[in-house]
C-alpha positions as CSV (number, residue, x, y, z in Angstrom):
1,M,-4.5,-15.4,-20.3
2,K,-3.8,-11.8,-21.5
3,S,-3.8,-10.4,-17.8
4,K,-1.9,-13.2,-16.5
5,M,0.9,-12.1,-19.7
6,L,0.6,-8.7,-18.3
7,L,1.0,-9.4,-14.9
8,T,4.3,-11.8,-15.4
9,A,5.7,-9.1,-17.7
10,I,5.5,-6.0,-15.1
11,P,7.9,-7.9,-12.6
12,A,10.5,-8.4,-15.6
13,A,10.0,-4.7,-17.1
14,L,11.2,-3.3,-13.9
15,S,13.5,-5.3,-13.5
16,L,15.2,-4.6,-16.8
17,A,14.8,-0.9,-16.2
18,A,16.8,-1.0,-12.8
19,A,19.5,-3.1,-14.1
20,L,20.0,-0.1,-16.5
21,P,21.4,3.2,-16.5
22,A,18.2,5.5,-15.7
23,A,16.9,8.2,-17.3
24,A,17.4,12.4,-16.8
25,D,13.9,13.2,-17.8
26,E,11.6,10.3,-16.4
27,N,7.6,10.7,-15.9
28,L,7.4,10.4,-12.3
29,F,3.4,9.3,-13.1
30,G,0.9,7.7,-15.2
31,Y,-1.0,9.6,-16.0
32,V,-1.0,13.3,-14.7
33,A,2.7,15.1,-16.4
34,G,5.1,17.2,-15.1
35,A,6.3,20.6,-16.7
36,E,10.1,19.4,-17.6
37,T,10.9,19.5,-21.4
38,L,13.9,18.2,-23.1
39,P,17.2,19.5,-23.5
40,Q,17.9,20.7,-26.7
41,G,18.8,18.0,-29.3
42,A,17.9,15.3,-27.3
43,S,15.5,12.5,-27.7
44,E,13.4,10.2,-25.8
45,A,11.0,6.7,-26.5
46,Y,8.2,6.0,-24.8
47,A,6.4,2.8,-24.6
48,W,3.1,2.9,-22.5
49,L,0.7,-0.2,-21.9
50,T,-2.3,0.7,-20.2
51,R,-5.2,-2.3,-18.9
52,R,-8.6,-1.2,-18.4
53,W,-11.4,-3.6,-17.0
54,D,-14.6,-4.1,-15.6
55,K,-18.2,-2.2,-16.3
56,G,-19.7,-3.9,-13.6
57,R,-21.9,-6.8,-15.6
58,G,-20.5,-9.2,-18.3
59,D,-16.7,-9.3,-19.2
60,Y,-14.9,-6.0,-20.2
61,T,-11.1,-6.0,-21.0
62,A,-9.3,-3.9,-22.8
63,Y,-5.3,-2.8,-23.5
64,D,-4.2,0.2,-25.3
65,T,-0.7,0.8,-26.4
66,E,1.4,4.0,-27.3
67,L,4.7,3.7,-28.8
68,E,6.1,7.6,-28.8
69,Y,9.2,9.6,-29.9
70,E,10.0,13.0,-28.5
71,Y,12.9,15.5,-29.4
72,G,13.9,18.4,-27.9
73,V,13.4,21.2,-30.2
74,T,14.9,23.9,-27.9
75,S,15.8,23.7,-24.3
76,R,12.0,25.0,-24.1
77,F,10.1,23.2,-26.7
78,T,9.5,19.5,-27.4
79,A,7.9,18.3,-30.1
80,S,6.3,14.2,-30.4
81,A,4.6,11.7,-32.7
82,A,2.9,8.8,-31.5
83,L,1.6,5.2,-33.3
84,L,-1.5,4.2,-30.7
85,G,-2.9,0.3,-30.4
86,Q,-5.4,-1.1,-28.8
87,S,-6.9,-5.2,-28.6
88,I,-10.5,-5.5,-26.5
89,D,-12.2,-8.7,-25.4
90,T,-15.9,-8.3,-24.0
91,K,-18.8,-10.2,-23.9
92,G,-22.3,-10.7,-22.1
93,L,-22.7,-6.9,-21.6
94,V,-24.9,-4.2,-24.0
95,I,-24.8,-0.4,-23.5
96,D,-27.6,1.2,-25.8
97,A,-25.5,3.8,-27.8
98,Y,-22.1,2.8,-26.9
99,L,-21.7,-1.4,-26.9
100,P,-23.6,-3.2,-29.1
101,G,-22.3,-6.7,-27.7
102,A,-19.2,-8.9,-27.9
103,E,-16.2,-8.0,-29.7
104,S,-12.6,-9.4,-29.4
105,Y,-9.6,-8.9,-31.2
106,G,-5.9,-9.2,-30.5
107,M,-3.5,-5.8,-30.4
108,K,-3.8,-3.7,-33.2
109,P,-3.2,-0.1,-35.0
110,S,-6.0,2.3,-33.5
111,G,-4.5,6.0,-34.2
112,V,-1.5,8.2,-34.6
113,E,-1.0,11.5,-32.1
114,L,0.9,14.9,-32.6
115,K,2.0,16.7,-29.1
116,A,4.1,20.2,-28.9
117,K,5.0,21.3,-25.3
118,Y,6.5,24.6,-24.7
119,N,8.1,25.3,-20.8
120,F,7.6,28.8,-19.7
121,L,9.3,28.5,-16.1
122,S,11.6,25.7,-15.1
123,A,10.7,23.7,-12.1
124,A,14.2,23.7,-11.2
125,K,15.4,27.1,-11.6
126,D,12.0,29.0,-10.5
127,P,9.4,29.0,-7.6
128,V,7.3,26.5,-9.6
129,G,7.9,25.0,-13.3
130,L,5.1,26.0,-15.5
131,S,4.0,24.4,-19.2
132,A,2.0,24.1,-22.0
133,M,0.8,21.4,-24.1
134,F,-0.9,21.3,-27.2
135,E,-1.9,17.5,-28.5
136,L,-3.7,16.4,-32.3
137,H,-5.3,13.0,-32.2
138,H,-7.2,11.1,-34.7
139,A,-8.1,7.5,-34.0
140,W,-9.9,5.0,-36.4
141,L,-11.5,2.5,-33.4
142,D,-13.3,3.0,-30.9
143,P,-11.3,2.4,-27.2
144,H,-15.0,1.5,-25.7
145,S,-16.9,-0.8,-28.1
146,G,-13.5,-1.4,-29.9
147,R,-15.9,-1.0,-33.3
148,D,-14.7,1.3,-36.4
149,K,-15.0,4.7,-35.5
150,D,-13.3,8.1,-36.6
151,T,-12.4,10.6,-34.0
152,T,-10.3,13.9,-34.5
153,S,-9.5,15.8,-31.3
154,F,-7.3,18.9,-30.1
155,D,-6.6,19.1,-26.1
156,V,-5.1,21.9,-24.9
157,S,-3.5,21.7,-21.1
158,M,-1.5,23.2,-18.4
159,Q,1.1,21.5,-16.2
160,L,2.7,22.9,-12.6
161,Q,5.3,21.5,-10.7
162,K,7.3,22.3,-7.5
163,F,9.8,20.7,-5.8
164,F,9.9,20.4,-2.1
165,L,12.3,18.6,1.0
166,D,15.2,19.5,-1.0
167,D,14.2,18.1,-4.5
168,Q,12.7,14.9,-2.3
169,L,9.0,15.9,-2.9
170,V,7.3,16.7,-6.4
171,A,3.8,18.0,-6.1
172,V,2.2,18.4,-9.7
173,A,-0.7,20.0,-10.9
174,N,-2.3,19.6,-14.6
175,A,-5.9,21.2,-16.1
176,G,-6.5,20.8,-19.9
177,F,-9.3,21.2,-22.2
178,E,-10.1,18.9,-25.2
179,G,-12.7,19.0,-28.3
180,T,-13.8,16.0,-30.5
181,Y,-15.6,15.3,-33.6
182,A,-16.1,12.2,-33.8
183,K,-18.6,10.0,-36.7
184,R,-18.9,5.9,-36.3
185,A,-19.2,3.5,-38.8
186,P,-22.6,2.1,-39.1
187,L,-23.4,-1.5,-37.3
188,D,-24.0,-4.5,-40.0
189,A,-27.7,-6.4,-40.1
190,A,-26.5,-9.0,-37.7
191,T,-25.2,-7.1,-35.1
192,Q,-27.8,-4.9,-35.1
193,A,-30.5,-7.6,-35.1
194,S,-28.6,-9.0,-31.7
195,A,-28.3,-5.9,-30.3
196,D,-32.2,-5.2,-30.7
197,A,-32.7,-8.3,-29.1
198,A,-30.4,-8.1,-26.4
199,M,-31.9,-4.3,-25.5
200,Q,-35.7,-5.8,-25.5
201,A,-34.7,-8.6,-22.7
202,L,-33.3,-5.9,-20.9
203,T,-35.9,-3.6,-21.1
204,G,-38.9,-5.7,-21.2
205,A,-40.2,-3.8,-24.1
206,P,-40.7,-5.9,-27.2
207,G,-40.5,-3.3,-29.8
208,A,-37.3,-2.0,-28.0
209,T,-34.3,-1.2,-30.3
210,F,-30.6,-0.3,-30.2
211,E,-29.3,3.1,-30.6
212,W,-26.5,2.9,-32.5
213,P,-26.0,7.2,-33.7
214,T,-23.8,7.5,-37.0
215,D,-24.6,11.1,-37.0
216,P,-21.2,13.5,-36.3
217,E,-20.8,14.3,-32.6
218,M,-19.3,17.4,-31.1
219,E,-18.1,16.6,-27.2
220,L,-15.7,18.9,-24.8
221,E,-13.7,17.4,-22.1
222,L,-12.4,19.2,-19.0
223,T,-9.7,17.2,-16.8
224,L,-8.1,18.0,-13.8
225,G,-5.2,16.4,-12.6
226,G,-2.7,16.2,-9.5
227,G,0.2,14.2,-8.2
228,L,2.4,13.8,-5.1
229,S,6.0,11.8,-5.6
230,Y,8.3,11.1,-3.1
231,R,12.1,9.9,-3.5
232,F,11.9,7.3,-0.7
233,A,15.6,5.7,-2.0
234,P,18.1,6.5,-4.7
235,N,16.5,6.7,-8.1
236,W,13.2,5.4,-6.5
237,N,9.8,7.3,-5.8
238,A,6.6,6.4,-4.7
239,G,3.2,8.5,-4.7
240,V,-0.1,8.8,-5.5
241,E,-2.4,10.5,-8.5
242,T,-5.8,11.7,-9.4
243,V,-7.8,12.5,-12.6
244,Y,-10.9,14.3,-12.3
245,Q,-12.6,14.0,-16.0
246,T,-16.2,15.4,-17.0
247,E,-17.4,15.8,-20.7
248,F,-20.4,17.4,-22.3
249,E,-21.9,16.3,-25.3
250,T,-23.7,18.5,-27.8
251,E,-27.4,17.8,-27.0
252,V,-27.4,16.2,-23.4
253,G,-25.0,18.6,-21.9
254,Q,-23.1,17.3,-19.0
255,E,-22.6,13.5,-20.7
256,R,-20.8,12.0,-17.7
257,W,-18.2,12.6,-15.2
258,S,-15.6,10.4,-13.4
259,W,-13.0,10.7,-10.7
260,F,-9.6,8.3,-10.4
261,A,-7.2,8.0,-8.0
262,G,-4.5,5.4,-7.0
263,P,-0.6,4.7,-5.9
264,T,2.0,5.0,-8.6
265,L,6.0,3.5,-8.3
266,H,8.8,4.9,-10.4
267,Y,12.4,3.8,-11.3
268,G,14.8,6.9,-13.0
269,G,17.9,7.4,-13.6
270,K,20.6,8.4,-16.3
271,K,18.7,6.6,-19.6
272,W,16.1,4.4,-18.5
273,W,13.0,4.6,-16.4
274,A,10.0,2.8,-15.4
275,T,6.5,4.3,-14.1
276,L,3.9,1.5,-13.1
277,T,0.0,3.2,-11.6
278,Y,-2.7,1.3,-10.7
279,F,-6.3,3.4,-10.7
280,S,-9.6,3.2,-9.4
281,Q,-12.4,5.0,-9.9
282,L,-13.7,6.3,-6.9
283,A,-16.6,7.9,-7.9
284,G,-18.7,9.0,-11.3
285,G,-21.9,10.1,-12.3
286,R,-24.5,11.1,-15.1
287,E,-25.0,8.4,-17.7
288,Q,-25.6,4.8,-16.6
289,Y,-26.6,1.7,-18.3
290,V,-29.4,-0.5,-18.0
291,N,-29.6,-2.4,-14.8
292,Q,-26.4,-0.6,-13.5
293,A,-25.7,-2.0,-9.8
294,D,-23.2,0.7,-9.6
295,S,-24.8,3.6,-9.3
296,D,-22.2,5.7,-8.1
297,L,-20.0,4.8,-10.7
298,H,-19.7,5.9,-14.6
299,L,-19.4,2.8,-16.2
300,I,-20.5,3.7,-19.9
301,E,-17.1,4.9,-21.5
302,K,-15.1,4.3,-18.3
303,T,-14.2,1.4,-15.9
304,K,-13.5,0.5,-12.4
305,H,-10.1,-0.2,-13.0
306,E,-6.9,0.7,-14.9
307,L,-3.2,-0.3,-14.7
308,R,-0.4,1.8,-16.6
309,L,3.0,0.8,-17.3
310,K,5.2,3.4,-19.1
311,L,9.0,2.6,-20.3
312,G,11.3,5.5,-21.7
313,Y,15.0,5.5,-22.8
314,N,16.6,9.0,-23.4
315,F,19.5,9.2,-25.6
């Protein structure tokens, strides 16, 4: 039902965006970021909706939302604040230390985020655009299991941007580093017992127990991304973007890596813009869950597919 609602909402949202004046400072991509900042005194409101689905077994679908307000403090410096939300619907899948069993609830607040972005070089005026972004994020729900989990993270990233073919073609490259401190809430006795029984069935070991660490965790994450976007008609861009991500955890070293890529479609103008991106996991590795069929993907913290719709309004 949720997927049908999303598929119905996407064309309607794009039609609405096309019927209104479009934006001056729009996001051409769903996952990677350009180097531009807002003009001094300008404001922008964003609404993001991301659908993540398919872990190879059982049923897994999650939705993430982000409502963000951004303000141009100066012509080079912008600051923003966002409210995050999520919903999840999963059953028929237990992943040791990550997913204790079925969970289902509708959209509810999951975290807050603060961002600051400084532009060193302008893509419109200089040979290449260059910016740096700092993000501080706090969440109280785990995006993977949907369970209670306090997570605080910071992210420092760089954005490069270059115009080609009289500004018809835009190339973007990103590099980011994130540090995370996280602590899970313990499972209740019934959930622990059910997860233990599932692990015993999966492993064939009568004494097997489901691991759910509640000690604080420290993680480091490296993200590399890039994208190309071509203006094929007035106000319309089509392109492709890709993201590689790897994570290192205190006790195990490199815990996971994944590589996603997919097409993106963008409409933008003076006031409104809309961007739609489909992401597919092309490869991934390191940790895998018991009886995982897709050995060339990382499906513990990631899914096979993602779809992101971003809407923005400048004022």
